[in-house]
N, C-alpha and C positions, 0 to 999 in steps of 0.2 A: 692196973689200978683200975678197981670195978663201976664203971663208970655210975652216976650217979641218976634215977627218977628223974624223968620232968617231966615237964606237958607237951605233949606230942603236936597239939593243934597249936599255940603258939609258932613252933619251933617252924609245921609249915608257912601260919600266916605268914610269919617274916620275911621268906620268899617275895612275897610281893613287896616287901617294903625296899627293900634287897635290888631288885628289879628297878621301881622309879628312882635308888640313889642311882644307880648306876647310867640310867637311862638320861640322854639328852635338852629331855623335855617329858612333858605330859604326854603319856599315854591311852588308846580306847582300849576298853575292855579286852576283846576278842588277845590283842600283842601282848598287854599287861600279862594273863593268863598263860594266852605260851608261852613266853620267857618262862614263865613260872610252873611250868607242866606239870599244868593242873586246867580245870574245864575250867569254862566259863561263868558256869552254873558258879559252881565252888569258889570260884575266886571273888566272885560278884559278893556272897554272906561272908566273906572277911573284909570285904571291904565295904561291906554297911557297917558293917562295928569299928575299922578304922574311924568309917567319918565323922563316929556320937566320938570317939575318942578326940578328936582334928588331930588322928596322925594321916588321914590320905581327908584333897575334894576331891571335887569331881567342881571342872568347869559346865554350868548349865546349858551354855550354850553349845560348848562343841560335844560336849559328855566325858568328856577328858577326864584320867585322875591324877592328879598330881602330891606331892608327899605335902602334908596340912600345918601349919604352925604351931602345931604340936611337938612335929616329930624338927621343924626349925628348932626351937628351946631347947632340945634334947639335945639333937648337935651343937647348939653355940656354946651350954653349958661341957658338956663332953670336951671341944676344940679348948675350954676359956682353962681347960685342968691338964694341960697336954705339957711336956717337958719333956720339948726334944732331945736334948742333952741324955738325962733322966733314963730316956725310953733306948738311946741307942747307948749306953752305956753296956748296959742290958744284952746287947745283939753282940761285946766285945769278945768276951772271952768265948762263947764258944761257935763264935763267926772262926776264932783265931786257929779256934782248933779244926776247923774244918779245912782253913788254906791254909795252913803251915804259919807262917811268919807273920811280926810283931801289927796290928792291928789300934790306929788311935782315931781320936776324935779331936776336933778343930772349931774354933767357931771363930767368929770375926773381933776385934779387941780393937782396941784404941792405939795398937803398933800394925798391926798384918794380924792375919791371920794364926790362930796362938791353942797351940796344945794343951786338952784339958785332960786328958784320959789319955792314958796306954797302956795296953797289953802287951808285954814282951816275949815275945816266942823265945824256951828252956832253951831254942837253938842258935840265939840273935847274939850282936855283940849290942851293946847298951848304944845307941848313936840318939837316941830321940829325950826330952826331960818334960818335964811339966811344966806348962808358963816357956818355952821356945817357940818364938817370932818366927816364922817359916816363909822363908820369899816367894815374891809371884811369880815371880818368873823360871826361877831354876827349882820348881822343887811342887808337886806331883799338888800340895796340898796349896801350896799358894795359887798356881792357875787354876786349878777350881773356884776358887774365889773370883780371881780375878776375870775368868770368865760369866761368873754370875749374876754380882755387885754390877751397882750401875758403874759406867766407867770414873764420873766426878768424884766417887768415893775412893776410887786405886789410881786414877792418872800417876797424881805425886812419885808415887811411893813405885810404880813402874818406871816411868822416866828416869827417876835417881839409879832404879838400876840395869835399867837398860844403859846410860852414860855409864857403867860399872862394867855394862859389858860386853860394852865397846869394844874396850881395852884390852882386853883379857883373853883367853881358848878356849872356852870353858863348852865341852860335848851339848849336843841336845838342847840349846840355848838359840835365842832368837838375837840380833845383834842389831837390827833396822824395825821403826815405828811399825811398818807394812808386815814384816815377820812376825810380831806381835798380833798385831791382827790375826793373823791367818791361824795361825795357831790357839786361838783361843775362839777362831769360830770353830775347831776341829775339836777343840773341846764338847764346845755346844751341841758339835754333830754328834760325839760319839757317846754323849753322856758319861764321861768315863776322862779325869787328865792325869795322863804319863808320862811320870823324866826315867832316861836311862841315863847312869854317869853322869850324872848335872851335877847332882845338890853333893851327891857322895860319890867320891870313885870306885867305881864296880855296887852301885847299890842300885833298883827296882823300886820305884815307888808307883801307887795307885791313889787315888782319892775320888772320890761318888760323891754327888750332891745330894743332901737332903732335903727337901720345900716345904713348908706349912702349908696352910692352906689357904692361905693368900698368898701365894706363889715367891717367898721371899724364902733365899737360900737361910737358912739357921745349924745347920751342921754341916761336916763332910769328915765323910768315914775315909778311912788312910788306912793302905795296908807296906810296907813295904820289910827289904829283904836284897838277902848277894846277888849279884845278878848272879853268880853260881849256878844257883838253885831254885831261885823264883821265874819263874815264868814269867816271860816280857809281853807274849803275845794279847791283844790286845784279845784277840776274840779265845783266847786260855781258859783256865779254872778260875784263875787265882781273879781276875777281869768280870770275867765272868758273875763270881760269884757274891763279888764287892759288888757287882750290879742292883745284884737279887734284894741282899738285905738293907740298899740305899730305897730303892723301890719299895717296897715291903713293910719300910720307915714315912716312907715319903705318901705310904696309903693309911695309914696309921692317925698318921697328921690331916691327913683328909685334904689331901694336894694330887689335884685333879687336872693332868695338862694336857696343852688344848692342841 
């Protein structure tokens, strides 16, 4: 596809705004210019124009530059129009083709983690349906939500499931409150949830969290497939590609990890 003509100076100047957006705080001119790969004199000319447009503000005491009120206004307008599920849905089909296994999206519903969209691999058996509510402790989807949602929201369901699991012999499943806490801590440390043979025999599942600008878990990216053909390694391509897709969505939704 032929690349359309644009205004190069706008694209060059945006580098300064992008640096400020990614910085932890206001920057001196020399540091801002260096990070944007331009001379201080050139950066200053752009910053003068950005100040006039209120995209950038300069502190009179420290002389440091930061994003201005107009940048905030644009950011808030963009965030107010974001639809996390819509954005995630656009990623599902191409990601499924890359990973080669069924992909699904889940949100927190009235009864727990609920499947709201899925794209089935041509080689997979049908094991998911729209509206399915996933268990918190024996599904990757549920573990993802249990790890990142407030505990008071998930505690009743966790307690109920734990009582059931204590009476059963379910592989890869916790049986004590201490094991539950250790499991959820591991999910948070890895940034990914996984089950093997837990929810369904012979099935591997991964789930990656997607956060909005306020740090709230808004959707989980889920993939699952047969253990005979799906790479269940934490650092394997399936897990890595799923986490990468989730992180890209987080970036688009304005989330910045602390």
